[in-house]
Steps between C-alpha positions, in 0.01 A plus 500: 500500500643839405520793736238691306246217519546474875209660678586753768271308735746209488778719645396490863832502686825695489685185394271450200527870422881490499497191277271676253700824509816306416338406167379851420534627143228766523745773392851490345687579823540131588739455205791697647441469875685232695179381666163613624497668841177407683366670809619382839347495844236331714169412340323658798683835469283799593733733308613462138772721352513530122810637327570565133704205375800288601842660471826332405554345844140375519521353149807298600364393841139435396378694805345849528672796666836342583717771340583858610137616487402194701745592772350849517154344521607262779637790703188711444268215597698445821493873581123499443456207738410249229646150471594419140460128566128566558459712185435368150740670257459488123524703179260624235722342232662165572793501254801732496493753215841643418731637235863399466764768560826320441479202733254671735126440489330832571140521621245605239148600602218263393259640243120503516466175303739311729325632811163399360612149401647438845200635692340155474768359732468784748122456511551129573746581779247734659223240466712232669658710777195723563696785663311753707712781356713529185782753465606613153870584504530745212302603194525169311351304790226761545413482130481121511280493810267784402506435124570868438782749530509691827718772647674374814494853644122517456416177683789458744406496867150362436334161522314451172207270431511326161195377313560136592513581871878517516641747753811663357773744599744653252854612582841521335710206389801462733734519198407869478684557828816351350497763226484803731845660521468755782518331840248733667249447219554125513442488877189716475349285226592182689317626811196573286515149353513350850205722591300353212574149626402598854170632362442158345579327829249724677236432234543127553475544877178699467350237268581214738 
């Protein structure tokens, strides 16, 4: 049975989901990536974090957020009082998109078609995990979850209600912090990022 003839209703566990994702040819990105990078975390996670796509380190390891941005995220989660081991972490796009610069593979942003083709997997992850709150880390994740382009500045600091009942918060991707040169600006933006995560923790507490 091919992947495309497999009904979504048959993918009822994270193990089955990962097996199906490993066969994905829904967009061309699978051709150059080392492997698919599925989401990771407990099936009972109340909080789901959605990034953009795997980076070079994630592509090689097969795990999400294990590179420099992942280390920033780990620190921010800890500072916000959240335990990463209890959070489900994934990406809007499951394969690494890059361009070669010499021997280096440089991140390239997914386009609308790639985001749309990969949304099927993200929807399945949400259906299986059933998080109480989803956090979009960056504009690509927000677009995938909301099916429209949004300004992070316009929706940041709010808990949104999507049409399917999903509760959603939107903040920056931690890789943005790595690109800030000025130390004072970096520290200020980091504190704001931690504040967004604390808001999410409070929202979960209030919903409990």
